[in-house]
N, C-alpha and C positions, 0 to 999 in steps of 0.2 A: 633466814632473811635474804641472804645473797642469792639463793636459788629463786626466791620469790621475785626479786628484782630482775633476774635473768628471764624468768617466765613472762613478766610484764613487758620487758623490752622486746622479747620474741613475738609476743602477741601484738604489740604495737606495730612492729615491722611487717608482720603478716597482714594486718589490716590495711596498712599503708600501701603495701605491694598489691594487695587485692583491689584497692580503690584505684590505683594507677592503671592496673590491668583492665578494670572495667571501663575507665575513661578511654583507654586506647581502643577497646572493643567498640565503644559507642561511636568513636570518631572514624573507625574503619569503614570503608565503603561496603554496602550490602553485597555488591557483585564486583567482578573484575572487568573493567571497561576494555573492550577490544580495540586493537588498532584499526585503521581504516580498511586495510587488506583483510583482516580477520572478520570484520563486520560484513564486508562485501562477500566473503566466502560463505558465511552463514546464510546470507540471503540467496546466493547462487545455488547452494545445496537445497534450500527450500523450493526455489523455483524449478530446479531439476526434478524434484519429487512431484511437481504438479504437471509435468510435461508428458503428454502422450506421444509415443513414437511408433510409427507404423511404416513398414516397407511394402511397396506394391509395384506391379508391372505398369510402366507408363503407357502401354498399349491399351490398358483396360480402365484406368482411372481408379478412384476409390470413393466409396460412399459408406458412411457409418453414422450411428446415433451416439452422441456423447453421454456420459453419466448424468448430465444435467438436462438431457432431452433435446439438445441441439442437433439438428440434422445437418451433416456436413457432406458436401459433394466437391471432390477435387477432380476436375476433368479438363481444365484449360491451363496448360503450362508449356513453357518453351525455354530454350537456352537464352542467355542474355543477348545474344546476337540475333535472336529470332528463329533459330533453327529448331526443328521439332526434336522431341525427346523420345528415345527408345531405351529399353532396358529397365532395370529396377531404380526406383527413386525412394527417398526417405522423407516422411512427413514428421514435423514437430508441431504439436498443437497444444495450446494452453487456453483455458477458459476460466475467467474470474467473475463471480457474481456478488460476492459479499465483501464488505469493507475490512473485515478482519483479515481475510486472505490478501486483499490488495495492500493493506498496510505492511504486512510482513514481506510481501514481494516488492515493495516500493513502487507501486503503480497508482499514484494518487490521481485525483479527478480534478485537474486544472486545465482549462482550454484557453487558447488565444482568442480574445474578442476582436471586434472590428478595429479597435485601437492598437491591437498588438499586445495588450496586457493580459496577464493570466487571471482568469475568472473561474469560479467554481462550476462544476458540472454535476448533474444528476445522471447516474449511469443505468443502462439496461444490460450491461455486460461488457467485459473486456476480453479480447481474443488475440492470440498470437498464432500465426500460421507461417511456417517456413518449409520450403520444399528444396531439397538438395540432391545432387547426384555426384558421387565421388568428390564431395567437398565443395562443389560449385553450387551457388545459390541460383535457383531457377526463378524466372519471372512468370507471371500469370495471375489468376484470381481464383478464389473459391466461392461457392454459393452456400450460405448458411441460412437455415430457418431457425430463428431464435424465439422462444416463447415470450410473449408480451408480459407475462406474469412477473418477470424479474425487474420490471421498471417501477419499483416502489417509490412513491414520493414524486413522480414525474408525470407530466401529461404525455401519455403514449403517442399522441398524434404530433407532438412537437420534437420527437427524437430525430437526430441526424447522425451522420457517420463521421467519426474522427479518427486520426491516425497519428503515430509518432514513431521516431527511431527507437531502436532497441535500448539504447543507453540514455534516452531522454526521460523526463517526467512531466512534460507539458504537451498536451494534445493540440493538433491543428485540424480544422475541418478538412475532410478528405474529398478532393475533387476527382480522384481516380476510382472511387467506389460508389455504390448506390444502395439505398435502403428504401423498401416499399412496405407499408403496413398492409397486412392481410387479415381480414376478419374484424370484428368489433368486440369491445369489452376486453377482459383480461383472462378469459378462460382458455382451456387447452386448444380451442379451435382458432385462437388469435395469435399471430406471430409476425415477426419481421423477416422479410425475404431480403437477404443482403448479398451484394456482390462485393467481396472483400479482396484487396491486394494482399500479397504475401508480406506481412509485417504485423506490428501491433495495431489493432483497430479497436474502436470503442463506439457503442451505441449510446449517445448522450443527448442531454438537454442543457444548454448553457443558461445559467441563471444569474440574475442581478437582484440582490436583496435591497429593498427600499429602506431609507433611513440614513441618519448621520453615521458615517463610518469613522472608525478610530484605529490607531495603530495598536496592535496586540503584541506584546513581548513575552517570550517564554524563556525562563531560566531553567537550566538543567544542573544536576549534581556535578561536583568537581570530577574531572577526568573524562567528561563527555563534551562533545562539540558537534559541528555539522559533518565531521568526518566519520564519527562512529555512533551516531544516533540520528533519528529523524523525528520530526514533530508534525502531527496532522491535526485537523479539525473536522469533526463530523457534526452536522447540524441536528439538533434535537428533533425538529419537526420534519426532517428529510433523511430517511434511513440510508439512501444510496448516495451519500456525499462523502468525500474525503479530500478536503482542501489541504494544501501543503504550506508549511512555514519554510520557505526555501531560501531565506536570507539569514545569514549569521553575522552578527556584529562582533568582531574580534575584540574591540575595545570594551564594549559593555557586557560581553559574554552572554548574549541572549539571541534567540531565534525571533524572526519576525517575517513579514511578507510584503508584497509589493503595493497592493492597491486597497487594502482594507477589506477583509473577507467577510466581515460581519458588522452590522450596525450596533450602536449602543442599545442595550436592553435585550439583545438577542441572546438566546441560550445555545450553547454548543459544548460538545465533548472535546477536550484537548487530549491527544494521545501521544505518548512517548514510546518509541521503539528503539531498542539496542540489542546487544548480545552479551554473553558471558564467555570469556576466552577459555575458562577451565572446563566448562560443561558443553560448550558449543550450542547452548540453548538461547532462544530469544529472551530478552528482558523487556518488560512493558509496564506502563502505568496509564491510568485515565483519570481525568478530572472533569466534572460538569461545572461550567462557569457561566455566569450571566455577565455579558460584556458591559464594562463601564469605560468612561473616557480614559485613554492612555492606560489600558489594562495591562497588568503584569500577572502572569501565571508562573508559579514556581514549583518545580519538582525537586524533592529531596531524596537522599538514599533510602530513607524509610518508606517512601512512596512506591519503590520499585518491587516488582514481583516477577516470578518466572513460572514455568510449567511446561507441559507437553505442548506441541504445536497446536493440537486440537483444543486443548484447554484455553490457550491464549486466544485463538480464533473465536471460540465460543464466548469468552469474556468480553471481547470487543463487540461482537455481533449482539451479545446479550444486553448491551447498553440500552437498547430500544425496548426491552421487555418490561 
C-alpha cells in the first residue's frame, strides 16, 4: 500500500512538472530577438551578398549587362575636386526589383511629396552605384537602360527619378538625374534611359490613394521594437509597393506611420521582418488585412517564421500569386 502511495505521488509530481514545463515552453518566444546591432549586421550581410563589385581601368570605362538585363555604362567620373581620374577604380552596384528583397534590405518605397510628407511609391527598380579609388568616393554619373517590364502596377509613362542617402529610408525626387522613356508597351524593346548619380536611386511613381485615411497601428511580440524589427505594407492591387511603418510609440508599444498610408476598406499585406541571433537568419511574418477605422494589427510569436533567404523572398513575393 505504501509503495502504491509513493507511485501515485511520483506520478502526480511528474504530471505537474510536465504541465509546468509545457506552460513554460508555450510562453517562450519562438525565436531569439536580436539587438539593434545584430539586426543591422544581418541586413548588412544580406546587402553585401547582393552587391556586384567590379574593378576597371579609369582610362577605358566600364560597360556590362546585369543579371536582370539592365545595361550599365560607367564613363563619366572625376575626383570630388573635379580632377580627372586615372588608374584602377572600383564599382559597387546593387539592383533591387522585388519587394521581398527590398524588405530584407530595408529599402522601402516612401517618397517626399510636395508637402514634405512621406507617401507611397510604386517602383520600377532601385539601384545603388558607388565608384571609389583608394577609399575615396568619386563623383559622376552612370547611364542605365532599365527594362520597362519591371514597373508592375504603375503607369510606365508617369515614372520619375528619386534618390536617397545610403542610411536613409525615404526617397526625394532627384534633380541631378534624368529619365527618358524609350519605346512603347512593356516588351523587351521598351526601357528607361537613365542618367543616375553615384548613390541610391529609384525609378518611381508617387501615388495618393483616394478615400478616408485612418491611423494603422501594428503590435509586435515581446522583445521586438523599432530597433530590432521593421514593419512594412504592400498593397494588394499594386505589386511594386512597400510602404513603411516608420514611427514607434514607446508608450503604446506599437508601430504606426505619418500620414495614413491606406484608406478604410483598402486591402494590404502587413509584413514583419526581424532576425534570430542564434542562427543569423531573418525572421518574418505576413498578414492580409482589410483596413478599418483605427486599425490594429497584431503579430504574436506563433506568427513568426524563418527559412533560407530565398525562401523568405519567395514567400513575400508570392503574396501576389
